[in-house]
BAGUZA-978667 format. One record per residue (C-alpha): residue in three letters; y negated, x, z. Coordinates in nm, 4 decimals, padded with zeros to 6 digits, always signed. Each point is the difference from the previous one (the first is absolute). Example, Ala and Ser with C-alpha at 12.3 -4.5 7.8 and 13.67 -1.06 7.14 Angstrom:
2
Ala:+00.4500:+01.2300:+00.7800;
Ser:-00.3440:+00.1370:-00.0660;
This chain:
37
Met:-11.8735:-11.0989:-00.5687;
Thr:-00.1167:+00.3713:+00.1223;
Gly:-00.4139:-00.1730:-00.0077;
Thr:+00.2029:-00.2878:+00.2047;
Ala:+00.1767:+00.2287:+00.2754;
Gly:-00.3015:+00.2196:+00.0489;
Met:-00.2134:-00.3247:+00.1134;
Ile:+00.2757:-00.1261:+00.2072;
Leu:+00.0074:+00.4265:+00.1998;
Ala:-00.3805:+00.0139:+00.0365;
Asp:+00.0647:-00.4167:+00.1272;
Gly:+00.2692:+00.1171:+00.2366;
Asp:-00.1843:+00.3320:+00.1583;
Gly:-00.0203:-00.2812:+00.3561;
Phe:+00.1903:-00.2237:-00.0596;
Glu:+00.3646:+00.2027:-00.1622;
Gly:+00.2409:-00.1752:+00.1650;
Ser:-00.0765:-00.3037:-00.1378;
Thr:-00.2382:-00.0025:-00.3295;
Gly:+00.3037:+00.3029:-00.0402;
Leu:+00.2500:-00.2218:+00.0251;
Phe:-00.1307:-00.2557:-00.2410;
Gly:-00.1008:+00.2120:-00.2197;
Leu:+00.3290:+00.1547:-00.1015;
Ile:+00.1318:-00.3989:+00.0467;
Leu:-00.2528:-00.0206:-00.2321;
Ile:+00.1288:+00.2599:-00.2501;
Leu:+00.3385:-00.0893:-00.0317;
Leu:-00.0102:-00.3434:-00.0092;
Ile:-00.2337:+00.1423:-00.3338;
Leu:+00.2386:+00.2266:-00.1314;
Tyr:+00.3037:-00.2761:+00.0779;
Leu:-00.2402:-00.2698:-00.2664;
Leu:-00.0345:+00.2490:-00.2386;
Phe:+00.3748:+00.1294:+00.0123;
Arg:+00.1306:-00.3604:+00.0054;
Lys:-00.1240:-00.0461:-00.4223;
């Protein structure tokens, strides 16, 4: 989890808007799938 977030943050340095938003949606989707079980 932390590793993925770190990669997204490092990736989103130049594209904070799009990559940051995509990363946030991705994390929310993963959390949703985990808690849905």
